[in-house]
N, C-alpha and C positions, 0 to 999 in steps of 0.2 A: 503494500501500500503508499502511495506516494503522501506526503504532506506537506504543505506548502505553509510558510507564518511570516507576516510580516508585523513590525513591531511600531507602533507611534507614540508618542511624547517621551517622558522622563523615564531618569535610570532606573527608577526603582519596576518601570516595565521594562525594561532590558533584564535587571536580574528576575524577575519572574518568567519573561520569556525564555531564558538561558536553561531555565529551573523547567519547562517544557520542553525545549529542547532535548535536556537530556533524557526524560521519562521516554519521549518518540523513539528516541534509541535503544533504548535499554527493551521496548515494546519490539521492536524489531522493523519498522518505521523507517522508508527513504525517504530522507526531510532533499526536498530540492526550493531551489530560485522559485519565489511568490510569480515570474511573471511566466515560471514554467506549467503545462496541464498537468494537474494532480487532483489525487481523489479526494483529501481534505483538506481547506484552506480554515487558516485562523488570524483573525485580524486580532492583534492585540491593539483596542482602541485608545484615545484620549478625548477627552471633550474640554478643554481647558481654556481655549478657543473655538471662535466660529471656522478659523482653519482649520484645525485639530479634526473637528467633527465632518467636517467637508470632506480632509482625504479619507476622514474613515468610510465613509462611501463610496467615494471613487475606487478604494482600494476591493470593497464588496461588490460593487458592478464587472472592474475588470477581472474577477475570479467567476463572476458569473459567466461572462465572455469568453470566457477560456476555457470551462467546463462548466455548460448548462446540469450536468447530471451529478458534480460534487456534492458533497457537504461542506458548507458555508458557518463557519461560524464569526461572531464577533463578541470580543469579551472584552472585561473591563469597564472602564468609567464613559463610555461611549453608550453600551449597553444598559449601562447601570441607569443612567439621566434618560436616554432616549431609545428604551429599548421599543415599548410600544410603537413609538415612530419606525422606526426599524422594522416592527413586524408588518406594520399597515403596508410598508412599501416594497413587500415582500424580497428585503437585501441578502437574508440569512435564514438558515435554515437549524442553529442554534444561537439562541439568546443569551451570556451567559454573563450575570453581573461579577461584583468588585469579591463578593464574601466568597461565591458561588466555585470564581475562576481557579480557588485553591485546589478543588476538586476536580479539573477540565478533563480530565480524563475518562470520570465517573461520567459527567453530562453525556460527554461524545460517544460512551454508547446507548444513548437515550435515542430515538427514532426521532425524526424532525423532517417538515420536508418547509419548502417558502408560505405553502399556504399556511403551512400547521408549524410552527415551528417548536424546539425543545427551550421553553421559556424560565430559564430558571434565575429569575431577580426577585431577590430580598429588601432587606431593611437595613440600607450600609452601616447605620449607626445604631446596631443594636449592640447591647452586649456581648460580651465575648475579648478571648485572649486574640493575640495575633498568630494566626494559624504557621509555623513555617514553611516554604518551601526548600528544601537544602541540597544544596549541590556537591554532589562526587569529583569533581573534577572541574578544568576548565572546561567552559563552552569549543568544540572546533579548534580555532587556530586561535582564539582570543587571546589578546595580550595580556591583557589586565582582567581581573574579576571584582562584579559588584556583588556587595552581598548586603541586603535591605534589613536592618536592622528596627528599623521603627516604619508604622504605616499611618493613613489618615493624621484629622487636625480637625482641632478644636476654633481655632482664632476668628473664622467666620469671616475673614474684613469681606467687606461691602463688596468687589468687583469677584469674587473667589469660590466655584462652584464644588471646591475640592474638598472639602465638610462635609458635604452631600453624597456626593461619589468614591470618596475612598474611605468615610465613615469616620470614626472617632480617632483617637490617637491611640496608637496600642504599640506596647517594645517586644520585641523578642527579647527572651533572656538571654542574660549574658554569658550563661555556660553557653547557649545553643551557639552564640555569636562565636565565643573561644572556638568552639568544636569547626565549627564552621572558616574562620580563619587559619584554625591548626593544617586541616584538609585543603586548602589553598597551598599552605607553604611544603607541603608533602607533595601536591601535586607539580610545584617545581616555578609555582605563580612567587612574581617578584613584583607585584602592584595587585593591592587591593582598594576598592571604594567601599567606603562602609557610607550606606544612603537610604533616605526616608524619604516623606513630603514633608514631614516638620521634623529633621533631626536633633535639633536642639532639647525638642520636648521629651527625648530618650528615658527610661525607666522609670517617667513622675508617675504612673500608671501601674509598676509592679509594686508587689508587695514582698519586702518593704520599698520604700521609694529611693528610687539610688539618682546617678545623672549618668550626662553622656564621660564628665571632669572622669566619676571614679570608671566608668565602661574601660577608659584609654589607661587608667591605669592599672587595669587588671590586663589589657593587652599587653602592658609592657613588661609583663611578668611571664607573658605565654610564647610561643612559637606562631609565629606571622611572616606575613609575605614583606621583605627587604624594606620596602615602604607602604606608607597607607595615606591614600587621601581621603578627606572630609570633602560631603557635598556642601548643597547651599544650610548655610545657619544664618538664624534669625541675628541682629543686631544686637538685639536685647538677650540674649541668651550665650553673649562674649563678653563675661562680666571678670575682675579680675581674677577670682580661685580660675576659671579656665583658661584663661589666659597666662596663669603658674604655670599648670599641668602642659599646656600646648609647648612652652618653651623650655621644658625639661626632657620631651621627647625628642631624637633626635630622628626617626622613622617616619614622621608627621611631612607629608609635603609641603611644603612653603606656598600654597594656595590654596585660597579660601574665597569664595561667593558667598557676598551677603547683601540681598536684596534688596535696594531704598527703595523703587519705587515712584517715588517723587521725590522730590526737593524741596516741595513747599511746605509749609508746616499746616495750613488750611486744606490743603488736597490729602494731604496723611491723614488729618481727622477725620476728614471724609470716608476717605479709605478705611478708616478704623485700625491703622497702622499705631501700633502704639509706642511712638518714641517720635520724637521730632526731629530736624535736618542735624542739628546742635551734637545730640545724643547718637545719632548715625557716622554723624565725621568722626567723633572720639575713636567709634568702634573702631574705624577703617584704620584711622593713624596709632592707635595703639598695636595695633595688629604690624601695620607696613615699620613702625621702632620696633617691635621684636622682633620680625621679616622682613628686613629690608630688603629682602632680594624677592619677594614675595608673587605672585599675580594674584590680583583684587581686583574681581569680580563684582557686577551689577546689575541686577533686573532694574528695569524702566518703564514704565506704563506713562503714554502720551496719549494724550487726547481725554483723560477723567473725567466725567460729569464736572465741570463748573470750570476746569481749567481755564483763567485764562492767560495772555499774553503776560502779564505781572509773574502767577505762578509758573509758568513755563519759563523762562526767567533766570529763575532762582534756580531752578532744576538745574541749567546749565551753567549755573555761577558755580555750582555745588560742584559737580564733577570737572567744571575745568580743575577748582580748584584743591579735588582728592589724589592723592596716589593711587586712582584706580587705573589699572591695568587694559580692564577690556569691558565692552559693555551687551547688555541683551535687551535691546529694543522692543516692546510692542506695542501695537497701536490700542489702546481700549480696546475690548471686544467683549460686546454685553452679552453674559449669560443669564437664560430665563430662571429665575428662581431667587436672583441676589438682587441685595438689596439695591445694587447701583443700577440693576434693569431699570428702575423706573423713576433714576434720579433724571431732571433736566439737564440743560446748557453741554452735553456732545458738542464735541472738538469730532469736523467732517471734514469731508472733499480736501484742498486745496492745502485748506490750514495744518491739515492732520498728515498730511504728507508731508509738508517744507517740515514740521516739527520734527516727524520721523528720522528724515534724511539729516537734519541738521545734528540731532543727538548722536547719530549712526557714523555721521562725519569725525562727530567729536571722541566715537569710541575706536574706530581706526587710527586716528591720529592718534590717542595715548597708547595705543597696544605697539605700535611703530616705534613709540619713543620709547618704549618699555625693551623691545627687542634691540635696539640699539646699544641699550645699556650693555647687553652680553659680547657682545662682538669680541674677541680676545680672552672669555672668561673660557672654561671647562663648566660643562653642564652635564650630568647624566642622564643618559637619554633609555625611556624605553623603547624597545625596538618594538615596531609595530604592523609597518609594510614593506615589503619590495616595489618598490619603485620601479627596477627594472634592472637586470641582472649587477650585482656590487653595488647596488645603488638602495640605501633605505631611509624608510621617514619613519619619527618615532615622538615620543612625546617628553619634556625634560620633567625634571622634578616640581618644577614652576610653571608648568605648564604652556612651553612653549615649545613648536611643532618644529624640531629640526630635519634636515636632512645632511645625510653623509654617505662617504664612498668606503666603505668593506671589503678587504680581498681576504679576511679572516674568514672561517665560517661563523654565518650569523644566522638568528632564528628570532622570529617572534615573543617576545617575552625578556628577551635578554636584556640587561643594563650592558651600557656601555659610555665609556669615559668620551667626551665630545669637544674638542678645541673650536668656538664658534668663531669662522673668519669673517662673515660676509649677511646681508640681510636681504632678503629677495620679496616678492610677492608671496612665495608659494611657503612663504616661512627661514629660517635661518638655514645657512649652510656653514659642514664643518668637517674637520679631520679628525678623526677616533686618533685616543691615546698610544702612545705603543705599550 
């Protein structure tokens, strides 16, 4: 049986998809590219923006065109939020929600058609622990591993559908997380990414309560991959105690993504974000002082209801002033069911496009300046892909793309020390040390 899986959205989805693929392989299924004819197509969906929901439907329609007789499953966030609509549109034979996808293989055994799909969607916010999806090894030839240690969110920011699609905040027990990291290390993994929907909330739902800082201290005493990267962290959760722990861990990658969303106090309050511009700036500056070579990224939403030219100017000014090294800029996308969806004063049309372009230009400029800082320096590069025979591409500990020539035997997942020679549009170019 041939199966194809396509993943949209966040790193948490990527981790879950790796677990699905491992289970498919254990069952003897042949995994093929999504563009090929398959007996089963799985779309691991995202619904955080209108674009993500649209991409989900594009993939489902593509699968239907490729093999109209195939079983077609849409799983995860878009199935959770728009399952009824997907059923009405006859786009899938199996519609599997956020909670149910942890037993994906059980639901795929159920009968389903386009006219009468197998529909497994329950309340994502009901009580219950985080159901683990353990991985026995690295999926395929992936050079790094993702480990989901937290899921769900209780913040209910005005613009965000995630608390409804992912459910309440839930944490993986520390012992299970450490056991999985030890397994990655035994598989030869050199880098793991600790990921979650609201990573900084890890441990607060466990009994007894604990913290992400405590988990990192336990990981420090265990067998683990050579380096560990943290996914997104909220600025309010990067306090002095957390910074103290980070500074003592040599294996933490100097790369921190701290969502900003806006640089204006009024807009942040309307969004329901629990900080102001000054507090956000202090968090970023504290990280920069502790890790002067670190990549520091931010998400920014442009065109939130009520955003004026003055508000936007405050955001640009804050981004320019801080040592941020890259930006993820998103035009505001109203999600039905969120508080912001009914707010007045959305920015649209040319103004929205112009503001998005301005911030993305600032982000590109700051990224280039960050890259230029490391010409002549040595970076530790995780090898990821072969560009051509003898030419490799990878990612440095501080989240820079590095391309280098290597005549010695090299494989994805290796760590190579590379001296940077120049900056190009495709990334940094360098030479491996002897």
